[in-house]
C-alpha positions in Angstrom: 11.0 45.3 28.5 12.6 47.7 26.4 11.4 46.6 22.5 13.8 48.7 20.5 12.2 50.9 17.8 14.8 49.2 15.3 12.7 46.0 16.0 9.6 47.4 15.1 9.9 49.6 12.4 13.9 49.5 10.7 12.6 50.9 7.5 9.1 49.1 7.2 7.1 47.3 10.1 9.0 44.3 10.9 5.6 42.0 11.3 7.4 38.9 11.0 9.2 39.5 13.9 6.3 41.3 16.1 4.1 38.3 15.4 6.4 36.1 16.9 7.0 38.6 19.9 3.5 38.3 20.2 3.2 35.0 20.4 5.7 34.7 23.1 4.0 37.1 25.0 0.8 35.6 24.9 2.3 31.9 25.9 3.8 33.7 28.8 0.9 35.4 30.2 0.0 32.5 32.4 3.5 33.1 34.3 4.0 36.8 33.9 2.7 40.4 33.5 4.8 42.3 30.6 5.3 46.5 31.0 6.9 46.9 26.8 8.8 50.0 26.5 9.0 51.2 23.0 12.0 52.6 21.7 12.1 55.4 18.7 14.1 54.1 16.7 14.7 55.4 13.3 11.5 57.5 12.9 12.9 59.2 16.0 16.2 59.6 14.8 15.1 61.1 11.6 13.2 63.9 13.3 15.9 64.8 15.7 18.8 65.1 13.1 16.3 66.9 11.4 16.4 70.0 13.6 20.2 70.1 13.0 19.8 71.8 10.0 18.5 75.0 11.7 20.2 77.1 14.5 16.8 76.4 16.7 16.7 77.8 20.6 16.3 74.9 22.9 17.1 72.3 20.0 18.2 69.5 22.4 15.2 70.1 24.5 12.9 69.9 20.9 14.8 66.6 20.0 14.1 65.1 23.2 10.4 66.0 23.1 10.4 64.4 19.7 12.0 61.2 20.4 9.1 61.1 23.1 6.7 61.7 20.5 8.2 58.8 17.9 8.2 56.2 21.2 4.6 56.8 21.9 3.6 56.2 17.9 5.3 53.0 17.6 3.9 52.4 21.3 0.4 53.1 20.0 1.2 51.0 17.1 1.9 48.0 19.0 -1.3 48.4 21.2 -3.2 48.0 17.6 -1.2 45.1 16.6 -1.6 43.1 19.7 -5.5 43.9 19.5 -7.9 43.7 23.0 -5.3 41.7 24.9 -3.2 44.6 24.9 -4.2 48.4 26.6 -5.7 50.7 24.4 -5.0 53.8 26.0 -1.4 55.1 26.1 -0.1 55.7 29.6 2.2 59.2 30.6 3.3 57.8 34.1 3.9 55.1 36.0 0.7 54.9 38.2 -1.2 54.9 34.8 1.4 51.9 33.7 0.1 50.5 37.3 -3.9 50.7 36.6 -3.5 49.4 33.1 -1.8 46.3 34.2 -4.6 45.5 36.6 -6.8 45.1 33.7 -4.2 43.9 30.8 -1.8 41.1 31.0 0.8 43.3 28.0 0.9 47.0 28.9 2.9 49.1 26.0 4.4 52.8 26.5 6.9 54.9 25.1 8.8 57.6 26.9 6.6 58.6 29.9 7.7 62.3 30.6 10.7 63.9 29.4 13.8 64.0 31.7 17.4 65.7 30.6 20.0 63.0 28.6 17.3 59.9 29.2 16.1 57.8 26.4 13.6 55.3 26.7 15.4 53.1 27.9 15.8 55.4 31.3 12.0 54.5 31.3 12.1 51.0 31.2 14.9 50.6 33.8 12.6 53.0 35.8 9.6 51.2 35.6 11.9 47.8 36.5 13.0 49.1 39.4 9.4 50.9 40.6 7.8 46.8 39.9 11.1 45.6 41.4 11.6 43.2 38.8 14.1 41.9 35.9 14.6 44.0 32.9 15.0 42.3 29.6 16.4 44.8 26.7 15.6 43.4 23.0 17.7 44.6 20.1 18.4 44.4 16.5 22.3 43.0 17.7 22.4 39.4 19.5 23.9 41.1 23.1 26.4 43.2 24.6 29.5 43.7 22.2 32.9 45.9 23.1 32.0 47.7 19.7 28.8 47.9 16.8 29.0 44.2 15.8 26.7 46.0 12.6 29.5 47.9 11.8 32.9 46.2 12.9 33.2 42.8 11.8 35.7 42.2 14.9 33.4 43.3 17.4 33.3 41.0 20.4 30.3 39.4 22.2 30.4 40.0 26.1 28.3 37.1 27.6 28.4 38.4 31.1 29.5 41.9 32.3 28.9 43.5 35.9 27.0 46.4 36.3 30.0 48.6 37.8 32.0 47.3 34.2 28.9 48.0 32.2 28.5 51.6 33.9 32.1 52.6 33.3 31.8 51.2 29.6 28.8 53.4 29.0 30.2 56.7 30.7 32.8 56.6 28.2 30.0 57.7 25.5 29.2 61.1 25.6 25.0 61.4 25.1 23.1 62.8 22.2 19.4 62.6 21.6 18.7 59.8 19.5 21.9 57.9 20.2 22.4 54.4 18.6 23.6 52.2 21.8 22.1 49.5 23.7 21.0 51.2 27.2 21.6 55.3 27.8 24.3 56.4 30.2 21.0 57.1 32.7 19.8 53.6 32.7 23.2 52.1 33.1 23.1 53.8 36.3 19.9 53.5 37.6 21.0 49.8 37.0 24.2 49.7 39.0 22.6 51.7 41.8 19.7 49.1 42.6 21.6 45.7 41.5 18.8 45.2 38.7 19.2 41.8 36.7 19.8 43.2 33.0 19.6 40.8 30.0 20.0 41.9 26.4 18.4 39.8 23.6 18.8 40.0 20.2 16.0 39.5 17.3 15.4 36.0 17.6 12.1 35.4 19.9 13.5 32.1 20.6 15.8 33.3 23.1 13.4 35.8 24.9 10.9 32.6 25.6 14.0 30.6 26.7 14.9 33.6 29.0 11.3 33.3 30.5 11.7 29.6 31.0 14.4 29.4 32.6 16.3 27.5 29.8 19.6 28.3 27.8 19.2 31.5 25.8 21.9 33.6 23.7 22.3 37.3 24.8 24.4 39.2 27.7 23.7 39.2 31.6 24.3 42.5 33.3 24.9 41.1 36.9 25.6 42.7 40.3 
């Protein structure tokens, strides 16, 4: 699953939400193991925007590296927050993640490597593909909307959408480092290609628990 940086540290550490998240994951470790890819959130965007003030060679590449570092910082924090039950070392590739899952029920990571026009979203989806699992995206809105509901009061909630329709929606947006959208373009392409069942949930962790236990939840489903 992907844990948005906006849920970890919107302006300060979101301790109440993260305690609920921790409780839900540990409640369900009897049935599942979890790989949690942390986003960079506002921390990443702050550093990324900082480079826009100067004419710097390879700026977009360097902004990508800043984004990766921010995701790993958030992941490192989450391992400390979860304590001994989670991994303490930070994985840098999928084999590392797989090896850590043999020891821990919950493994945190950030983006695993730099790739052009990708965010940690793509890392999350690639891991879902690697482990042949469904993908859950936890974000700061209740699910997928036709436009940003935090900005537009008229935004319409989309409870279900096909992979093809979702990819068409995302493809209209031009990629930029630190972009703020439900999933990046590369992630949308991968879930479409491999028909990965995808769930987009908001900050209410009751919905995550309900999804994990096949109960009714509020969120969006992306399907074939």
